[in-house]
N, CA and C atoms as a LAMMPS dump frame, in Angstrom:
ITEM: TIMESTEP
0
ITEM: NUMBER OF ATOMS
348
ITEM: BOX BOUNDS ff ff ff
-5.0000000000000000e+02 5.0000000000000000e+02
-5.0000000000000000e+02 5.0000000000000000e+02
-5.0000000000000000e+02 5.0000000000000000e+02
ITEM: ATOMS id mol type element x y z
1 1 1 N 52.222 12.048 15.652
2 1 2 C 52.08 10.798 14.791
3 1 3 C 50.567 10.742 14.85
4 2 1 N 49.943 10.335 13.866
5 2 2 C 48.661 9.883 13.726
6 2 3 C 48.33 8.574 14.177
7 3 1 N 46.899 8.68 14.868
8 3 2 C 46.605 7.41 15.591
9 3 3 C 46.021 6.42 14.516
10 4 1 N 46.064 5.213 14.82
11 4 2 C 45.701 4.152 14.045
12 4 3 C 44.372 3.716 14.157
13 5 1 N 43.453 3.449 13.619
14 5 2 C 42.123 3.069 13.919
15 5 3 C 42.164 1.42 13.947
16 6 1 N 41.93 0.871 14.962
17 6 2 C 42.016 -0.708 15.119
18 6 3 C 40.962 -1.33 14.187
19 7 1 N 39.711 -0.566 13.86
20 7 2 C 38.618 -1.429 13.075
21 7 3 C 38.849 -1.375 11.601
22 8 1 N 39.632 -0.228 11.14
23 8 2 C 39.898 -0.233 9.829
24 8 3 C 41.245 -0.656 9.116
25 9 1 N 41.243 -1.327 8.27
26 9 2 C 42.508 -1.824 7.622
27 9 3 C 43.257 -0.709 6.998
28 10 1 N 44.449 -0.502 7.187
29 10 2 C 45.402 0.439 6.758
30 10 3 C 45.864 0.01 5.263
31 11 1 N 45.86 0.876 4.271
32 11 2 C 46.378 0.599 2.902
33 11 3 C 47.726 -0.045 2.951
34 12 1 N 47.807 -1.237 2.312
35 12 2 C 49.173 -1.776 2.057
36 12 3 C 49.594 -2.763 3.265
37 13 1 N 48.535 -2.834 4.312
38 13 2 C 48.911 -3.886 5.419
39 13 3 C 47.904 -5.276 5.27
40 14 1 N 48.492 -6.297 5.135
41 14 2 C 47.998 -7.471 4.838
42 14 3 C 46.898 -7.998 5.97
43 15 1 N 45.875 -8.466 5.525
44 15 2 C 44.88 -9.016 6.516
45 15 3 C 45.216 -10.206 7.102
46 16 1 N 44.911 -10.451 8.356
47 16 2 C 45.443 -11.583 9.137
48 16 3 C 44.256 -12.655 8.706
49 17 1 N 44.67 -13.881 8.232
50 17 2 C 43.802 -14.865 7.917
51 17 3 C 43.235 -15.731 9.159
52 18 1 N 44.043 -15.47 10.172
53 18 2 C 43.758 -16.381 11.402
54 18 3 C 43.373 -15.525 12.577
55 19 1 N 42.729 -14.234 12.322
56 19 2 C 42.318 -13.353 13.307
57 19 3 C 41.159 -13.875 13.906
58 20 1 N 40.828 -13.614 15.195
59 20 2 C 39.625 -14.187 15.915
60 20 3 C 38.503 -13.355 15.81
61 21 1 N 37.356 -14.055 15.666
62 21 2 C 36.26 -13.18 15.47
63 21 3 C 35.713 -12.697 16.811
64 22 1 N 35.423 -11.484 16.868
65 22 2 C 34.851 -10.93 18.109
66 22 3 C 33.442 -11.304 18.426
67 23 1 N 33.11 -11.811 19.597
68 23 2 C 31.888 -12.14 20.221
69 23 3 C 31.175 -13.155 19.186
70 24 1 N 31.915 -14.066 18.672
71 24 2 C 31.379 -15.062 17.647
72 24 3 C 31.314 -16.424 18.47
73 25 1 N 29.978 -16.988 18.412
74 25 2 C 29.788 -18.35 19.106
75 25 3 C 29.249 -19.317 17.903
76 26 1 N 30.173 -20.163 17.462
77 26 2 C 29.947 -20.842 16.181
78 26 3 C 29.548 -22.385 16.48
79 27 1 N 29.218 -22.669 17.827
80 27 2 C 28.918 -23.987 18.194
81 27 3 C 27.643 -24.501 17.594
82 28 1 N 27.547 -25.79 17.363
83 28 2 C 26.502 -26.388 16.719
84 28 3 C 25.291 -26.341 17.993
85 29 1 N 25.775 -26.431 19.074
86 29 2 C 24.763 -26.451 20.322
87 29 3 C 23.908 -25.061 20.274
88 30 1 N 24.75 -24.004 20.092
89 30 2 C 23.964 -22.666 20.402
90 30 3 C 23.223 -22.446 19.179
91 31 1 N 23.718 -23.024 17.982
92 31 2 C 22.551 -22.856 16.907
93 31 3 C 21.311 -23.697 16.911
94 32 1 N 21.568 -24.873 17.448
95 32 2 C 20.166 -25.578 17.594
96 32 3 C 19.521 -24.93 18.673
97 33 1 N 19.87 -24.375 19.821
98 33 2 C 19.19 -23.889 20.786
99 33 3 C 18.382 -22.51 20.17
100 34 1 N 19.139 -21.759 19.405
101 34 2 C 18.367 -20.556 18.71
102 34 3 C 17.364 -21.038 17.78
103 35 1 N 17.613 -22.077 17.268
104 35 2 C 16.47 -22.531 16.35
105 35 3 C 15.199 -22.902 17.21
106 36 1 N 15.451 -23.65 18.315
107 36 2 C 14.461 -24.147 19.256
108 36 3 C 13.717 -22.874 19.831
109 37 1 N 14.369 -21.967 20.119
110 37 2 C 13.86 -20.685 20.888
111 37 3 C 12.946 -19.865 19.683
112 38 1 N 13.351 -20.007 18.608
113 38 2 C 12.554 -19.465 17.383
114 38 3 C 11.327 -20.08 17.188
115 39 1 N 11.338 -21.31 17.314
116 39 2 C 10.36 -22.21 16.889
117 39 3 C 9.156 -22.063 18.024
118 40 1 N 9.7 -21.82 19.378
119 40 2 C 8.997 -21.917 20.545
120 40 3 C 8.1 -20.336 20.375
121 41 1 N 8.936 -19.33 19.976
122 41 2 C 8.213 -17.851 19.819
123 41 3 C 7.18 -17.99 18.806
124 42 1 N 7.439 -18.627 17.714
125 42 2 C 6.661 -18.609 16.574
126 42 3 C 5.52 -19.485 16.937
127 43 1 N 5.363 -20.255 17.697
128 43 2 C 4.007 -20.942 18.017
129 43 3 C 3.317 -20.223 19.008
130 44 1 N 4.053 -19.524 19.918
131 44 2 C 3.359 -18.679 20.863
132 44 3 C 2.458 -17.56 20.171
133 45 1 N 3.183 -16.957 19.155
134 45 2 C 2.436 -15.744 18.415
135 45 3 C 1.128 -16.522 17.834
136 46 1 N 1.221 -17.467 17.192
137 46 2 C 0.048 -18.158 16.746
138 46 3 C -0.996 -18.49 17.593
139 47 1 N -0.62 -19.066 18.778
140 47 2 C -1.615 -19.154 19.829
141 47 3 C -2.218 -17.977 20.219
142 48 1 N -1.623 -16.889 20.215
143 48 2 C -2.23 -15.653 20.742
144 48 3 C -3.248 -15.072 19.817
145 49 1 N -3.249 -15.475 18.508
146 49 2 C -4.071 -14.895 17.667
147 49 3 C -5.476 -15.266 17.849
148 50 1 N -6.485 -14.178 17.813
149 50 2 C -7.839 -14.507 18.263
150 50 3 C -8.451 -15.176 17.414
151 51 1 N -9.501 -15.847 17.535
152 51 2 C -10.573 -16.687 16.857
153 51 3 C -11.334 -15.744 15.685
154 52 1 N -11.555 -16.231 14.658
155 52 2 C -12.199 -15.639 13.446
156 52 3 C -13.385 -14.871 13.883
157 53 1 N -14.396 -15.404 14.793
158 53 2 C -15.509 -14.821 15.24
159 53 3 C -15.11 -13.363 15.97
160 54 1 N -14.223 -13.665 16.769
161 54 2 C -13.721 -12.456 17.744
162 54 3 C -13.266 -11.174 16.703
163 55 1 N -12.394 -11.499 15.563
164 55 2 C -11.87 -10.662 14.97
165 55 3 C -12.986 -9.954 14.144
166 56 1 N -13.948 -10.576 13.596
167 56 2 C -15.021 -10.018 12.72
168 56 3 C -15.705 -9.15 13.882
169 57 1 N -16.137 -9.458 14.929
170 57 2 C -16.725 -8.723 15.801
171 57 3 C -15.836 -7.487 16.062
172 58 1 N -14.643 -7.422 16.307
173 58 2 C -13.882 -6.347 16.612
174 58 3 C -13.852 -5.494 15.43
175 59 1 N -13.853 -5.988 14.173
176 59 2 C -13.676 -5.074 12.885
177 59 3 C -15.001 -4.378 12.894
178 60 1 N -16.252 -5.114 13.151
179 60 2 C -17.528 -4.222 13.03
180 60 3 C -17.64 -3.355 14.116
181 61 1 N -17.189 -3.546 15.345
182 61 2 C -17.039 -2.57 16.367
183 61 3 C -16.203 -1.52 16.041
184 62 1 N -15.089 -1.604 15.611
185 62 2 C -14.176 -0.531 14.91
186 62 3 C -15.038 0.24 13.867
187 63 1 N -15.501 -0.39 12.866
188 63 2 C -16.234 0.331 11.951
189 63 3 C -17.316 1.149 12.236
190 64 1 N -18.202 0.699 13.159
191 64 2 C -19.248 1.578 13.639
192 64 3 C -18.92 2.543 14.576
193 65 1 N -17.829 2.399 15.188
194 65 2 C -17.047 3.586 16.087
195 65 3 C -16.686 4.666 15.099
196 66 1 N -15.865 4.342 14.188
197 66 2 C -15.403 5.364 12.797
198 66 3 C -16.708 5.91 12.319
199 67 1 N -17.725 5.241 11.953
200 67 2 C -18.845 5.919 11.363
201 67 3 C -19.624 6.903 12.303
202 68 1 N -19.465 6.722 13.579
203 68 2 C -20.108 7.548 14.463
204 68 3 C -19.147 9.126 14.598
205 69 1 N -17.963 9.054 14.266
206 69 2 C -17.101 10.137 14.193
207 69 3 C -17.298 10.898 12.795
208 70 1 N -17.947 10.473 11.796
209 70 2 C -18.154 11.229 10.502
210 70 3 C -18.946 12.215 10.809
211 71 1 N -18.592 13.442 10.253
212 71 2 C -19.487 14.312 10.039
213 71 3 C -20.392 14.447 8.829
214 72 1 N -21.712 13.99 9.179
215 72 2 C -22.578 13.842 8.006
216 72 3 C -23.207 15.134 7.41
217 73 1 N -23.439 15.495 6.312
218 73 2 C -23.979 16.783 5.796
219 73 3 C -25.566 16.765 6.157
220 74 1 N -25.845 17.939 6.17
221 74 2 C -27.642 18.066 6.308
222 74 3 C -28.194 17.748 4.957
223 75 1 N -29.516 17.618 5.106
224 75 2 C -30.33 17.377 4.023
225 75 3 C -30.292 18.257 2.902
226 76 1 N -30.36 19.632 3.338
227 76 2 C -30.419 20.692 2.492
228 76 3 C -28.854 20.612 1.693
229 77 1 N -27.83 20.383 2.467
230 77 2 C -26.52 20.483 1.772
231 77 3 C -26.535 19.415 0.77
232 78 1 N -26.949 17.978 1.119
233 78 2 C -26.852 16.895 0.393
234 78 3 C -27.59 17.409 -0.968
235 79 1 N -28.92 18.093 -0.943
236 79 2 C -29.667 18.143 -2.085
237 79 3 C -28.925 19.221 -3.015
238 80 1 N -28.18 20.219 -2.301
239 80 2 C -27.541 21.26 -3.308
240 80 3 C -26.393 20.678 -4.02
241 81 1 N -25.616 19.752 -3.278
242 81 2 C -24.493 18.889 -3.873
243 81 3 C -25.09 17.977 -4.913
244 82 1 N -26.217 17.473 -4.6
245 82 2 C -26.885 16.424 -5.952
246 82 3 C -27.225 17.402 -7.152
247 83 1 N -27.755 18.694 -6.821
248 83 2 C -28.141 19.441 -7.886
249 83 3 C -26.945 20.053 -8.771
250 84 1 N -25.793 20.13 -8.284
251 84 2 C -24.559 20.503 -8.808
252 84 3 C -23.893 19.338 -9.575
253 85 1 N -24.205 18.11 -9.247
254 85 2 C -23.813 17.016 -9.725
255 85 3 C -24.549 16.648 -10.945
256 86 1 N -25.793 16.743 -11.008
257 86 2 C -26.839 16.757 -12.124
258 86 3 C -26.448 17.928 -12.935
259 87 1 N -26.216 19.144 -12.734
260 87 2 C -25.972 20.025 -13.549
261 87 3 C -24.635 19.656 -14.573
262 88 1 N -23.497 19.379 -13.718
263 88 2 C -22.304 19.082 -14.289
264 88 3 C -22.447 18.003 -15.372
265 89 1 N -23.276 16.774 -15.121
266 89 2 C -23.496 15.862 -15.971
267 89 3 C -24.192 16.232 -17.051
268 90 1 N -25.283 17.007 -17.013
269 90 2 C -26.116 17.358 -18.13
270 90 3 C -25.207 18.315 -19.131
271 91 1 N -24.285 19.238 -18.524
272 91 2 C -23.521 19.931 -19.31
273 91 3 C -22.596 19.243 -20.235
274 92 1 N -21.857 18.266 -19.405
275 92 2 C -21.002 17.287 -20.322
276 92 3 C -21.889 16.318 -21.303
277 93 1 N -22.918 16.142 -20.986
278 93 2 C -23.899 15.225 -21.831
279 93 3 C -24.127 16.066 -23.054
280 94 1 N -24.46 17.349 -22.849
281 94 2 C -24.849 18.294 -24.094
282 94 3 C -23.358 18.429 -24.884
283 95 1 N -22.29 18.502 -24.427
284 95 2 C -20.891 18.693 -25.09
285 95 3 C -20.557 17.492 -25.796
286 96 1 N -20.739 16.247 -25.363
287 96 2 C -20.402 15.085 -25.963
288 96 3 C -21.287 14.619 -27.023
289 97 1 N -22.512 15.132 -26.578
290 97 2 C -23.412 14.728 -27.686
291 97 3 C -23.3 15.599 -29.074
292 98 1 N -22.884 16.859 -28.817
293 98 2 C -22.531 17.9 -29.849
294 98 3 C -21.545 17.204 -30.759
295 99 1 N -20.245 16.953 -29.911
296 99 2 C -19.082 16.393 -30.78
297 99 3 C -19.562 15.059 -31.49
298 100 1 N -20.497 14.139 -30.8
299 100 2 C -20.78 13.02 -31.542
300 100 3 C -21.499 13.323 -32.715
301 101 1 N -22.571 13.933 -32.752
302 101 2 C -23.346 14.435 -33.875
303 101 3 C -22.469 15.203 -34.802
304 102 1 N -21.264 15.715 -34.508
305 102 2 C -20.662 16.366 -35.66
306 102 3 C -19.615 15.361 -36.148
307 103 1 N -19.08 14.548 -35.479
308 103 2 C -18.335 13.465 -35.945
309 103 3 C -19.132 12.551 -37.009
310 104 1 N -20.449 12.15 -36.576
311 104 2 C -21.231 11.381 -37.29
312 104 3 C -21.491 12.136 -38.613
313 105 1 N -21.797 13.309 -38.644
314 105 2 C -22.086 13.976 -39.996
315 105 3 C -20.86 14.147 -40.897
316 106 1 N -19.762 14.188 -40.059
317 106 2 C -18.373 14.403 -40.986
318 106 3 C -18.158 13.112 -41.68
319 107 1 N -18.339 11.802 -40.808
320 107 2 C -18.101 10.652 -41.515
321 107 3 C -18.938 10.478 -42.604
322 108 1 N -20.38 10.768 -42.558
323 108 2 C -21.222 10.505 -43.71
324 108 3 C -20.93 11.436 -45.049
325 109 1 N -20.362 12.572 -44.523
326 109 2 C -19.981 13.298 -45.684
327 109 3 C -18.83 12.814 -46.522
328 110 1 N -18.022 12.507 -45.604
329 110 2 C -16.66 11.822 -46.276
330 110 3 C -17.184 10.39 -47.121
331 111 1 N -17.927 9.645 -46.468
332 111 2 C -18.426 8.341 -47.277
333 111 3 C -19.137 8.851 -48.469
334 112 1 N -19.922 9.888 -48.537
335 112 2 C -20.658 10.257 -49.903
336 112 3 C -19.758 10.54 -51.054
337 113 1 N -18.645 11.355 -50.52
338 113 2 C -17.734 11.829 -51.651
339 113 3 C -16.705 10.939 -51.991
340 114 1 N -16.432 9.914 -51.088
341 114 2 C -15.453 8.939 -51.548
342 114 3 C -16.051 7.703 -52.364
343 115 1 N -17.24 7.514 -52.292
344 115 2 C -17.765 6.556 -53.091
345 115 3 C -17.786 6.669 -54.763
346 116 1 N -17.861 8.032 -55.209
347 116 2 C -18.006 8.45 -56.338
348 116 3 C -16.66 8.381 -57.089
């Protein structure tokens, strides 16, 4: 014979309407006690929050400690990266200017022939 699982309802078996709830305490006193305990815990957390000045000092202290960990590039490496950036910007400046010049001439050409 197959074993019946007590937690699952078997197909075709009616559910008992008056079945007791396991581990349920539905009294009003317990509910009020839980609300009061929640309020006490809530006020304790807000009292533990440090003041604004202490939080600002801590954030600056953490920021400076993180900046000390950064690996800063040398002056030579910085200048070489700066040169690469300037070269790329000038390259795209020439490309975009050429397209702009071409589009302006195309529009002027179309306007000359469309007026006639």
